[in-house]
C-alpha positions as CSV (number, residue, x, y, z in Angstrom):
1,M,14.4,-23.4,56.6
2,D,11.4,-22.1,58.1
3,E,8.5,-20.5,56.3
4,N,9.4,-16.8,57.9
5,R,13.2,-16.9,57.0
6,T,12.1,-17.9,53.2
7,A,9.8,-14.6,53.6
8,E,12.1,-12.5,54.8
9,Q,14.7,-13.5,52.2
10,A,12.0,-13.7,49.0
11,R,11.5,-9.6,50.2
12,S,15.2,-8.8,51.3
13,F,16.1,-8.2,47.9
14,G,15.1,-4.3,47.2
15,R,17.7,-3.8,49.8
16,E,21.1,-4.6,47.6
17,A,19.2,-3.2,44.3
18,G,22.2,-2.1,42.9
19,A,24.2,-4.6,43.9
20,Y,22.2,-7.0,41.9
21,D,21.7,-4.9,39.1
22,S,25.8,-4.6,39.0
23,A,26.4,-8.0,39.1
24,R,24.1,-10.5,38.4
25,P,24.2,-12.0,35.0
26,G,21.9,-11.7,32.0
27,Y,21.2,-14.7,30.1
28,P,22.3,-16.2,26.7
29,D,20.3,-15.2,23.8
30,A,20.6,-19.4,22.9
31,A,18.4,-19.3,26.2
32,V,15.9,-16.8,25.8
33,D,15.5,-17.9,21.8
34,W,14.6,-21.3,23.4
35,L,12.2,-20.2,26.1
36,V,10.0,-17.9,24.1
37,P,8.9,-18.4,20.8
38,A,9.5,-16.0,17.9
39,H,6.2,-15.4,17.3
40,A,5.5,-14.2,20.3
41,R,4.0,-10.8,20.3
42,T,3.4,-9.8,23.9
43,V,5.7,-11.0,26.6
44,L,4.8,-11.2,30.5
45,D,8.1,-11.3,33.0
46,I,7.2,-11.9,36.4
47,G,9.5,-11.2,39.2
48,A,11.3,-8.9,36.7
49,G,14.0,-7.7,39.3
50,T,15.7,-4.6,38.4
51,G,15.0,-6.6,34.7
52,K,17.9,-8.4,34.2
53,F,15.7,-11.1,32.2
54,T,13.5,-8.1,30.6
55,R,16.4,-6.9,28.8
56,S,16.6,-9.7,26.5
57,L,12.8,-9.2,26.0
58,V,13.1,-5.9,24.9
59,R,16.1,-6.7,22.8
60,R,13.6,-8.7,20.5
61,G,11.1,-6.4,19.9
62,F,8.4,-7.7,22.0
63,A,5.8,-5.4,23.6
64,T,7.3,-6.2,27.1
65,I,5.2,-5.9,30.7
66,A,7.3,-6.6,33.9
67,V,5.5,-7.5,37.4
68,E,7.7,-7.5,40.1
69,P,6.8,-6.7,44.4
70,D,9.8,-5.7,45.0
71,P,9.5,-1.1,44.8
72,L,12.8,-0.7,45.0
73,M,14.2,-3.2,42.7
74,R,11.0,-2.0,40.2
75,Q,12.4,1.3,40.4
76,K,16.3,0.4,39.1
77,L,14.1,-1.7,36.4
78,V,12.2,1.3,35.0
79,E,15.3,3.5,35.1
80,S,16.9,1.3,33.0
81,L,13.9,0.3,30.5
82,P,11.4,3.0,30.3
83,T,9.4,1.9,27.6
84,V,8.4,-1.1,30.0
85,Q,4.8,-0.9,31.7
86,A,6.5,-2.2,34.8
87,L,3.5,-3.4,37.6
88,A,3.5,-4.1,41.1
89,G,2.3,-7.6,41.4
90,T,3.4,-11.5,42.2
91,A,2.9,-14.4,40.2
92,E,0.2,-15.1,42.3
93,A,-1.3,-11.9,42.1
94,I,-0.9,-10.3,38.5
95,P,-2.5,-7.0,37.8
96,L,-3.6,-7.7,33.6
97,P,-6.8,-9.1,32.7
98,D,-6.9,-12.8,31.2
99,D,-5.8,-14.0,27.7
100,C,-3.6,-10.9,27.5
101,V,0.2,-12.4,26.9
102,D,2.0,-14.3,24.5
103,A,4.8,-15.5,26.6
104,V,4.9,-15.1,30.4
105,T,8.4,-15.7,32.2
106,V,9.9,-16.4,35.3
107,A,13.9,-16.1,35.3
108,Q,15.8,-16.7,38.8
109,S,12.3,-16.6,40.6
110,W,9.6,-19.7,40.3
111,H,11.1,-21.2,44.0
112,W,9.9,-17.9,46.0
113,V,6.3,-18.5,44.6
114,D,3.3,-20.5,45.6
115,R,3.6,-22.5,42.4
116,P,0.0,-24.4,42.3
117,A,-1.3,-20.7,43.1
118,A,1.1,-18.7,40.7
119,T,0.1,-22.2,37.8
120,V,-4.0,-20.9,37.9
121,E,-2.8,-17.1,37.7
122,I,-0.3,-17.4,35.0
123,A,-2.7,-19.4,32.5
124,R,-5.6,-16.9,33.6
125,V,-3.3,-14.4,31.7
126,L,-2.0,-16.5,29.4
127,R,-3.7,-16.5,25.4
128,P,-4.5,-20.1,24.3
129,G,-1.2,-22.1,23.1
130,G,1.1,-19.7,25.0
131,T,4.4,-20.2,26.6
132,L,5.2,-20.3,30.3
133,G,9.1,-20.1,30.3
134,L,11.3,-20.6,33.4
135,V,15.3,-20.0,34.1
136,W,18.0,-20.1,36.2
137,N,21.6,-19.4,35.9
138,I,23.4,-21.9,38.1
139,R,27.5,-21.6,39.1
140,D,29.4,-24.2,37.0
141,E,31.2,-25.8,40.3
142,S,33.0,-28.6,38.7
143,V,35.3,-25.3,37.7
144,A,38.0,-25.5,40.8
145,W,37.7,-21.4,41.7
146,V,34.1,-22.2,41.5
147,N,33.0,-24.6,43.6
148,R,36.1,-23.0,46.3
149,L,33.5,-19.6,46.1
150,S,30.4,-21.8,47.0
151,G,32.1,-23.4,49.8
152,I,33.1,-19.9,51.1
153,M,29.4,-18.5,50.4
154,G,27.1,-21.5,50.4
155,S,24.2,-23.0,48.0
156,S,21.0,-20.6,47.4
157,D,17.7,-21.7,47.1
158,A,17.4,-21.2,43.5
159,E,20.8,-24.0,43.6
160,R,18.7,-26.4,46.1
161,F,15.4,-26.4,44.2
162,I,17.5,-26.8,40.7
163,A,18.9,-29.9,42.3
164,G,15.2,-31.4,42.7
165,A,11.9,-31.9,40.5
166,I,10.8,-29.3,38.8
167,S,7.4,-29.7,37.4
168,V,4.5,-27.1,36.6
169,G,1.2,-28.5,36.6
170,E,-2.4,-28.2,34.6
171,P,-3.9,-26.7,32.5
172,F,-0.3,-26.5,30.6
173,G,1.4,-29.6,29.3
174,A,4.4,-31.4,29.4
175,L,7.5,-29.6,30.7
176,E,10.7,-29.4,28.0
177,E,14.0,-29.1,29.5
178,A,17.2,-27.2,27.8
179,Q,20.3,-26.3,28.9
180,F,23.2,-23.7,28.0
181,E,27.0,-23.3,29.2
182,W,28.2,-19.8,28.7
183,G,30.6,-17.4,30.9
184,N,30.2,-14.0,32.4
185,T,33.3,-11.7,32.1
186,I,33.6,-9.9,35.8
187,G,35.8,-8.3,37.5
188,V,36.0,-8.8,41.7
189,E,34.1,-5.6,43.4
190,S,31.6,-7.7,40.7
191,L,32.2,-11.2,42.5
192,V,31.7,-9.6,45.7
193,N,28.7,-7.5,44.6
194,L,27.3,-10.7,43.3
195,V,27.9,-12.2,47.0
196,A,26.1,-9.6,48.5
197,S,23.2,-9.7,46.6
198,R,22.1,-13.5,47.4
199,S,19.2,-13.4,49.5
200,Y,21.1,-15.1,52.3
201,I,23.7,-12.7,52.2
202,I,21.8,-10.1,52.7
203,T,19.5,-11.0,55.5
204,A,22.4,-12.6,57.3
205,T,24.2,-10.7,60.2
206,D,26.5,-7.6,59.7
207,E,29.5,-10.4,61.2
208,A,28.6,-13.4,59.1
209,R,28.1,-11.1,56.3
210,A,31.2,-9.1,56.4
211,A,33.0,-12.7,56.9
212,V,32.0,-13.8,53.6
213,L,32.8,-11.2,51.7
214,A,36.1,-10.7,53.0
215,A,36.7,-14.1,52.0
216,V,35.3,-13.9,48.6
217,R,37.9,-11.2,48.3
218,E,40.6,-13.4,49.4
219,L,39.6,-15.9,47.3
220,A,40.4,-13.5,44.7
221,A,43.3,-12.5,45.6
222,S,44.7,-15.9,46.1
223,D,43.4,-18.3,43.8
224,P,46.1,-18.7,40.6
225,A,43.0,-18.9,38.3
226,L,41.6,-15.2,39.8
227,A,45.1,-13.5,41.5
228,G,46.1,-10.8,39.8
229,R,43.4,-10.7,36.5
230,G,41.6,-7.4,36.0
231,T,38.9,-9.7,34.7
232,F,37.4,-12.9,34.6
233,E,34.9,-15.8,33.4
234,L,32.4,-16.8,35.6
235,P,30.9,-20.1,34.4
236,Y,27.4,-21.0,34.1
237,R,25.0,-23.5,33.9
238,T,21.7,-21.8,32.7
239,H,18.5,-24.1,33.4
240,C,15.5,-23.6,30.8
241,F,12.1,-25.0,30.9
242,R,8.8,-24.5,29.5
243,A,6.0,-25.5,28.8
244,M,2.5,-24.7,26.2
245,L,-1.0,-23.8,27.9
246,G,-3.5,-26.6,26.9
């Protein structure tokens, strides 16, 4: 994929902010607790989108700041989380002073950033000893119907990125890794919206997009694990990485 195509996909999510917010999963409690130290006071969520991970921070009582470049995604976040300070910005240009937060989280978006530049900028806003946490929800394709779903919709940048080597450079210390298995209960419309919210589906031609979504509906109607059921569980493996600022 060329850089122009990647940039187009990275900027595409606001066009489906509603589908994204309604259908994308949250994150399991165990993963959030592993990523963010309980003693943290102020946490910055970068690439916060509509606030899927931000909600978990708010529920834990952290003073939470969200940075999100897309105004439509940021608007959705503000509507659902009015107490959160939501700022326009990116991982490479954070509109905050030095040494002002105890932890930074990047949920489902580290693969979009300029990682060397983002690492330096995140280190700038973290207090000494602060934590950087990276997290992705990835579908569990060992389940037969999920594997069929992936064959229809294709793999995402996140899934390809996770298959490689995740690294965070200096001034951060060693990168720790953990994985959590869980399931998100959804229905057919949520499944369709989940697929529709993928960047490579949003940026596809109208014909290609319609064909993929029709195939998802056909899967839901024909697969024995899904057919005739009002709701079903979509299994995930949540991949978590954390590193401490040296």
